N, C-alpha and C positions, 0 to 999 in steps of 0.2 A: 545511519539508515535503519529505520525501524519498519519491518514488514507487517502487513495486516493479516497474516495467517496466524492461526492459533493451533494448539496441540503440538504433537511431536514434529520436529523439524525434518522435512523431507525435501528432496531436490525438486524445485519448482518446474524444472524442464521436463519432468516426468508427466506433467499435466494431470489429466483426470485418470490416468492409469493407476495412480496410487491415491488413496483416500486423503484428501486435503481439505481443510476448512478455513474460511475467512472469518476473522473476528467480526462481530457486529460493528456497524458504523459507530454506534454510541460508545461501545467499549473501547474501540481503538482511538476514538477522539479523546476519551478520558485519559488514555495512556499518553497521548501527545500533549494534552494540557498539563498533565503531571510533569512530564519531562521539561516542558517549556517553563513552568513556574519554578522548577528546581535549578534552573541554570543560574550560575553565579557570575557569568561574564558573557562577553559577546563572541567568545571563541568556539562555542558549540552551536552547530546548526542541527535542527531536527528535520530530517528528510524522510518523508513517508513513502514507502514502497507499496504499490497497489498490485495485488495478484488477480484481479478480476479477469483479465484476458487469459492468463494462464489457466484459469478454471472455467474458461468458455462462458463467461457471464456477460460478455459484450462491452462495447465502449460506453453505452449509456450508463450502465452501472459503475463502470470505472470512473467516469466523469462525475457522477453524483458523489461517489466516495471521495474523490480527490478534492472536490469543492468543499466538502465537509471537513476534510483534513486541513485544508488551508484556513478555514474558519476557526478550527481548533488550535491553530498556531504553527502548523508545519511551515518551515522556511522554504521547502522545496518538495517536489513530487517526482517519483520515478514510477512510471507505469511499465510493469514487467510483461514481456511477450515472448512466446516461443518462436515467432516468425523472424527469420533472419533478414528480410528486406525492410523491416520497419514500417511498412505501409499501413499495417493495422493501427499503429499509434498515430500516424499522420491523418487518419480518417477524420 
């Protein structure tokens, strides 16, 4: 699992209470592409973790990012949320 945050690693569940940044879509897609091209077998999957909901940027941004991540070669997507009921992701 590769997350789309950049900078120092901080607990995502702290949300916007601590300074957190998302990598640009282009830069993160380049990382995914590099990872995908350097695979030597079928035993490694590239799962992209999207932090847009954690950072209160909304589902539209999360979906735009995730579609780009799949285009870049991600085998799976994980949209991270602070909400315990999961409804935000089912939107």
